[in-house]
N, C-alpha and C positions, 0 to 999 in steps of 0.2 A: 716229489716236490722237495724244495730246498730246505735243509735243516740248518738252523743257525742257533746261536746260544750266547747270552752275555757271559763275561768272564771276569774273574777277580784277579786282575793282573797288576803289573807295575806301571807306573807313569812318573814323569819327572816332577820334582818339587816345583811348585808354582813359579818361583823366581828364577829357575834354572832351565826352563823349557827351551828357550832359544839356543842355549849352549848345548843341550843334550841332543836335540833333533838334528839329524844329518841326512844327506842325500843317500839313496840306495848304494850299497857297496859296489854294485857292478856298473855304475856309470862313471866311475873314476878309476884311474890306475893308482898304484901305490904312491907314486910321487905326488899326484894330485891330492890323494887322501891325506898324506902327511902335511901338505901345505894348508889344507882346509882345517886341520886340527891343531896347527901350531898355536901354542899358548892357550889351548882350550882342552884341559884334561877331562872335561865332562862329556865331550862329544861321544855319542855311541859308536862312531867310526872306530874308536879304540877297541871296541868289541868286535864289530863286524869285519874289520881289516886289521887284526891285531899285529900283523907283521910290521906295521909302521912303527911299533914301539920295540922292535927287536933290531939287532945289528943289520946294517945294509947287506943285502945279498942273501938274507934268510929265505929259505924255500917257503913260499906262502902256504904250502900244503904239509909242512912238517908238524910233528907232534907239538913242538914248542909253541907254535902259533895258536893252536886250539887251547893249550894250557894257559897261555897268556890271556886269551880271550876270557876264559873262565875266571881267572884271577881278577881281571879288570871288572868284569860283570859283578862279581861278589863285592869288590871294593866300592863300586858305585852304589850298591845297596847298603853296605855298612855305613857309608858316609851320608846316607839319606839323600843322595842325588836322585836316586830312583826310590820311590816309596810305594808300598803295597796299598791297593784300594781296600776300603773297609767292607765292600760288598761287590757282588758281580755287577758289571756295568756294560752298557753299550755306549758308543760315542758317535757323534756326528763330526765329520772332518771336512771343513770347507777350505778350498784353495782359491786364491785370486792371483791371476797373472795378466796384468793389463786389464782389458775389458772382459776377459774370460773368467767365469766363476763356475766351479763345480763342487757339489756337496755329496759326500759319500757317507756310508753307514759302516762303522767299524765294530766288528764282532767276530765270533769264531764260527767256522764252517766245519762240517764233518768230513773226515778223510774218505768215508765210504761213498759220499756223493761224488767225489773225484773219481774213485774207482768205478763207479756205476755210470759215469758220463752224465751226471746231473750238473756237475761243474765241468764244462767242456773246454778242451784245449785246442789250440790251432798251430802250435809249434812243437818241434822235436827238441829234446834237451841234449846237451853234451854231457857225457858220463863224468868227465873230470870235474866240471862245474857242479853237477848234481852231487857227486861224492863229497865235494868240499862243503856245501851247505848242509848236507846230511850229517856230516861229522860235527859241524859247528852247532847245529840245532840239538843233536844228541848230547854233545858235551855240556851245553848250557842248560839243557832241558827247557828251552824257551824259543819262541818265535820273536826275534827282535825286529824284523822288518815285515810289514804286512804285504800280503798278496793283493794285487789290484784286480778286482773282478768287476764285471758289468752285467747288467740285466736289462731286459726290455721294460720301459717305464710302466708303473702301475699307479692308479689314482690313490689307493690306500696308503702306500708307502710315501707318496708325495705329500699327502695330507698329514701324516705323522711327522715327517721332516719339517714341514712348514710350521707346525705348532712348536716344535723344539727350538727352531730358529728364533722364535719370539722371546726366548729366555736369555739371561746373561751367559756368556761363554765361560768356559773353564780356562782356556788359553787363547791368546790373540797376539800374534807377533808377525813381523815382516823379516824374512831371512835376508842374509847379505846379498843374495841374487835378486832381491826385489819382489819375490813371491810371498804373498800373505798366507798365513796359516791360522785358522781359527778352529777350536775344538769345543764342542758342547758335551757334557756328561749326562747320560740318561741312567740314573742309578736304579738298582734293585731289580729283582726278578719280576715284580708285579708290573712296573712300567715297561721293562724289557719285553714282557710277554706280548705287548701290542705289536712290536716289531717282529717277534718270533712268529706270531700268527699271520702277519701280513706276508712274510717271506714264505710261509708254508703254501701260499697261493701262487708263488713264482715257480714255474715248471723247471727252468734251467738258468744257470748263470754261466758266464764265459770268463776265462782267464784273459785279461787284457794285457797285463804286464806282470811278470814274476813266475814264469813257468818252472824255473829251476827251484825257486823257493817252495812252490806248491808240491812238485814231485819229491823234493827232499823232506818236507814235512810229512807227506804220506808215507815215505819210506821209514822214517823214524817211528811213526805211529804203528806201522805194521811190525817192525822189529820188536817194539815193546809189547804189542799184542801177543806175539808168538812166545814171548818170555813169561807171560802172565797166565797161569792155568785157570785163574778165576776171572778172566776177561769177560766184561759185560757189554762193551761197546760204548759206554758213556764215560769212561775214564778220561781225564783231561788230555792225555796223549792222543785221543781220537779226534781232537779238535785243533784247528790251526787258524792263525790270525789273518783276517781279510778286511779290506775296505771295499764295499760294493757301491758302485756309482750307476745311476740311470744312464742308459746309452745316449739319450738325447743331449746330455751335458758334456760328453767327452769330445776331446779334440785330438786328432792324430796328425802329427807332423810327418813330413817325408823322411825316409831313411835313405840317404844318398850313398853313392859308391865312388871309390877312387882306386884305380888299378895302377900298379907300379910300373908296368911295361906294356908294350904292344905285341908281346908274344912273337918277336922276330920280324914283325911287319914294319915297314916304313910308314910314316903318317899318310902318305898318298895311297899306299897299298891297303892300309887299314880302312881308310874312307871308302875305297872302292869295294872292299869286302863287305862293309856295312850296307852299302847300296845293293850289292848283289844278294844280301840276306833278306831283302824285302823292305828295307827302311827307305823312306823318302828323307833325304838329308838337305836341310836348308841352312845357309850361312847367315851370319849377322842376327842371330836370335837373341832373345833375352835369356837371363840365367834361370828363370823359373817357369816350368810348364803351367799352362793355364787351365788344363782339363785332363781327365784320364785319356790315355792313348797318345800322350806326348812325353818325350824324355828330352831334356836339354843336356848336351854333351860339350865339355870343355876340352879342347885339344889345340895345342900349338898357339895358345893365346887367344883363341876364338871360341865363342859359344855357337853351337849348331843345334838346330831343332830336328829331332828324329820322330817321325810318325810312321804309322803302318795301317794296313787295312785290317780291321777286326774280323775274327772268324765267327760267323753267326752261330755255329754249333759248339762253340767253346764252353767248357765247364767253368765253374767259379774260379778255380785255380788258374786255368789257362787264360782267363780274361784279365788277370792282374798285370799291371805294367811291369812289376818286378819279375814276373814269370816270363813275359815276352823278352825283356832285356836279357835275362839269364839264358833262356833256351835258344834265342836267335843270335845273340851277340857275345855275351860273356863266355859261354861254354864253347861254341864252335869256332869263334874267331880269336878270342883272347886266351882260350885254354883254361878258364876257371871252371873246372868240372864240378867241384864240390866247394861252394863258397863258405861252408861251415868250417872247413879245415885248411883252405888255401891261405898261404902266407903272402900271396901276391895281390890281395884285395883288402881294402879297409872300408869299413862302414861308418858313416858319419851321421849322427842324429841331426834332424832338421833344425833343432834349437841353435846349432852352431852357424846356420845360414850358409848360403852359397859362397860367401867370401872365404870360408874355411877350405872349400874345394879349390878355389883359385890359389890360395896361399900354399896349399900342399903342392900343387903343380909348379908354382913359381919357385918353391924352395927345394925342388927336386925329390920330393917324397912321393911323387906319382907322375904319370905321363898323361892319363886320360881320366876324366871324372864325369859322373852322371848325376844330374839333378832330377829328382823324381817328383811326380804328383802323389800326394799321400793316399794310402789305402783308406777306405772308409770303414766306420764301425759296422755298417750293414754288411759289407763284404766279409769282414772278420766273422760275424755271426753266421752268415750263410755258409762259409767254408767249414766252420766248426759243426754246424748242424748237419752238413754232408759228410762228417767224419773224415774230412781231408786235412792235410797239413800244409800250412802256408810256407812259401819259400822263406829261408832265413832272412832276418833283418827286413821284414816287410812293414813293420809298424814302429813308430816312435811316439809314445804318449807323453804329453807335456801339459801341465807340470807333473813332475815326479812326486810320488808320495815320500814324505819324510819318515825315516825310521826313528824309533825311540819315543814317539808321542804316547804310545801305549804298547805294552809288551805282554804277550801271553806266555805264562809259565806252566809247567806240568811235571 
């Protein structure tokens, strides 16, 4: 069963929370991160992407970056931008994006639950990205950004959350992107025990977003465990920061694709190859698929609808639209054999809309783009339960968790 624990961490001073909280480090590049933090020295992005405060061209994986992150993290604490909680706490974290509302529970999870597949994963991690976060977490001795987990809804946790939501919040603000963020504080080990006991009845949780942060936190914990001859398993380094959301509340947006070239094909030859590969191609389609088993393709200024006959004996991975597109079109026709490493394909989160796909093609940053129907939470959990790995860039969760609202240190 799932082990969770309150933590006595850092959080922003009450009047600075909107300035400290920032989007996850991996949804923006260095240029975007610098723009977001302009005239805001309190943003935690100065810690998570410290290269933005070093000379242009600095290697983001250089020792200077991690040292700068450490210095900035200490400065934020010394200036009481980040303050230490007086006792261990759990937090409720609610996000509002238009009509969509989701409420998660922020606490720490045990690294052994990840190792023992109680916290299940559905993606592979890239070693360079994992190495980066491992080094940052180890340098700071802190989890600055929470891992986004999900679990199958339970009545006991729902009842606990409902009661806390009746109380005044700790933080409540709307970020510049229009997304609302509200945090409630559940103080003390006694009150936290109700949540700990309720989660003990949850058999498994699933990494929704943050596979690299999870793997890196586990690596740091294991490294410190090996260095400690008196290790007991309950030291703070055994725990990492998570926000757990009930699956029914989550929303997955599509993860769209844009390919830079046609792999030597003319547009006519490419379309013929797509038809030969088993796709039904229809012109004058809309830009957004209406159901699973459809992909919309933008080529030569037109939207096309791609459909195919499903395979009744396909496994959960093979049934995914992203798998069909990869295995029948991207790899054999366009030569994108490994989308994790190919420089000829870009992945665009659904929050940017299909207009971003059209703009990229019109600006010459791509030749063909694909608008996907989103993967479902049930598909994600089924694949993780089957111990399978989803194709890269299969899910885009929105809204994204803000970093800096609560920080676990060890």
